[in-house]
C-alpha positions in Angstrom: 50.6 12.1 59.3 48.8 15.4 58.2 45.3 15.6 57.8 44.5 15.7 54.2 43.3 13.3 51.3 44.9 11.5 48.9 42.6 12.0 46.6 40.4 15.6 46.6 44.1 17.0 48.3 41.1 18.1 50.6 43.3 20.0 53.3 43.0 22.1 56.6 41.7 25.3 56.6 42.7 27.8 59.2 40.4 31.0 61.1 40.2 32.3 64.4 38.5 31.2 67.4 36.3 34.1 69.0 35.9 34.0 73.0 32.6 35.6 74.6 34.6 39.0 75.0 36.1 38.8 71.4 39.1 37.6 71.5 40.5 35.3 68.3 43.0 33.3 68.6 43.9 30.7 66.1 42.4 27.3 64.9 42.4 24.8 62.4 39.5 22.6 60.5 40.3 19.3 59.6 38.4 16.9 57.3 36.8 14.5 57.9 39.6 11.8 57.1 39.3 8.4 57.7 41.7 5.2 56.1 39.6 2.8 54.2 40.7 -0.1 52.1 39.8 -1.3 49.3 40.5 -4.6 46.9 41.9 -3.2 43.5 41.6 -6.1 41.0 43.7 -5.7 39.0 47.2 -5.7 41.3 45.9 -8.4 42.7 45.9 -7.1 47.0 44.6 -4.5 48.9 45.2 -0.8 49.0 44.9 0.8 52.2 44.0 4.9 51.9 43.7 7.8 53.5 40.3 9.7 51.9 37.6 12.4 53.1 34.4 11.8 53.8 33.4 13.5 50.1 36.2 11.8 48.5 35.0 7.8 49.9 31.9 8.5 48.3 33.6 9.8 45.0 35.3 5.9 45.2 31.8 4.8 45.5 30.8 6.0 42.0 33.8 5.8 39.9 35.5 2.4 41.7 39.1 1.9 43.0 40.5 1.7 40.0 39.8 4.8 38.2 40.3 6.3 41.8 43.9 4.7 42.1 44.6 5.3 38.7 44.0 9.5 39.4 46.0 9.9 43.1 48.7 8.0 40.6 48.2 11.4 38.4 48.4 12.8 41.9 52.2 11.5 42.3 51.2 10.3 45.4 52.3 6.2 45.8 50.2 3.8 46.5 
């Protein structure tokens, strides 16, 4: 499964590893993606979301209902 956040859309960034001899090779900076389960009272069920840690804090602030509405607005199935 790809390392992207359902709420913020955070994706891996790409760059270079630079060795002591200054030789460059490709590397990937993955976002800190966590799977979290929330109770969705309007649908009377749990939803499992793949969120970055920043998005988990956003859900704590705006609430799970508003977060799920934003995720669905992005076209992601929940």
